[in-house]
N, C-alpha and C positions, 0 to 999 in steps of 0.2 A: 601343068605347063604355065610358063609366064615369060614376060619380056620386061626387063627392068634395067634401068641405067646402072652401070657399074659404079657411078658416083653416089648412088643411094645406099651403098653398103657401109657398115661401120669399119673404119680404118683403125687398126691397133698398131702400136709400136712393135717392131720386130726385135726380140731380145738380142743383146750382144752386137747390135749394129749402131751406126751413127746416122741419124736423119732418115730412117727408113720406116715405112708403114706397110701393113698388109691388110687386105680385105678378102675374105673367102666368098666367092661368088656362087659356088655350087650349093644346091640345097643340102641340108645336113643329112637327109636320108638317101642321097645318091650312093649307089652301091658299086659304081664302076670307076669314076674318076672325080678329081677335085680341081677346080680352076681357082687360082688365087691371083689377085692384082697386087703387085708389089711396086711401091714408089720409093725412090731414093732421091732426096733433094741434092742439089749441086753441092759437092764437097763431101757427100755422105758415102758410107762404105758398108759392106756386108763382109764379115771376116771369112778367112779360108776355112772351109769345112767340107765334110763328105755327108752324103745321104745314103741310106740303105737301098733306096729306090731311085729309078731314073726320073729325069725331069725333061719336059719339053717346054720351051719358052718362046714367046713371040713379043718382040719389042714394039710397044705402042707409041712411045714418045722419047725424045732425048737421045743421049749418048752416054756410054760408059766403057771403061776398061773392064772386060770380063775375062778372067783367067780360068780355063778349064784344063786341069792336068798341067801339061807343059805348054799348052797353046795360049797365046794372048790375042784377044780379039778387041777391036774397036767396034763395039756393037752400037747399032743405031736403028732408028725407026724402020720397021719393015723386016728386020732380020729375024731369023729363026735359029734358035740355039738348042742343041741336044746335049744333055749331060748324062752320061751313063751312070748307072748305080755304082757307088763306091769310089767315084773319081772326085778329087778335091776341086773346089771352085770358089771364087770370090768376085766381088764387084766393087768398083770405085767409080763414082760419078765425078770424074776428074776433068771433064771437058767444058767447064763453066755452064753446064746444063744439068737439069734433073734427068732422071732415068726412070721410065715406067714400063713394066712388062707384065704379061700374063704368064703364069707358071702353072703348067698342067701336070698333074701327077695321078697315079692310080691310087686306089683306096687301100692297098696293102699296108701293113704296119711299116712305119718309117722310124728311123733313128738318125739323129744328127750327131756327128762327132766333130768337135772343133779341132783345128790343127794349129 
């Protein structure tokens, strides 16, 4: 067990994105789920892609255009977003603010396909 600030984790650039970083918060030996903190600076993007597994996301700060399938959301602090497995999605921090969220996934094997 532990209690640790999410700011204490190593942030790494997210491949194929603009101005985005990721920090994995879950212990590496967790067998059930993984929590990741993703930050996209103002003007940054994460391209359209699909994942083999579902995502559950909670917005910590800022605002972004989040497109899930055919739905367009103006996501902001306090919002919860569910992305089913296999559904395309992307992010644009286009509201003159950065965007930061927790992304929770299970530990099953995932694959990402760029669209």
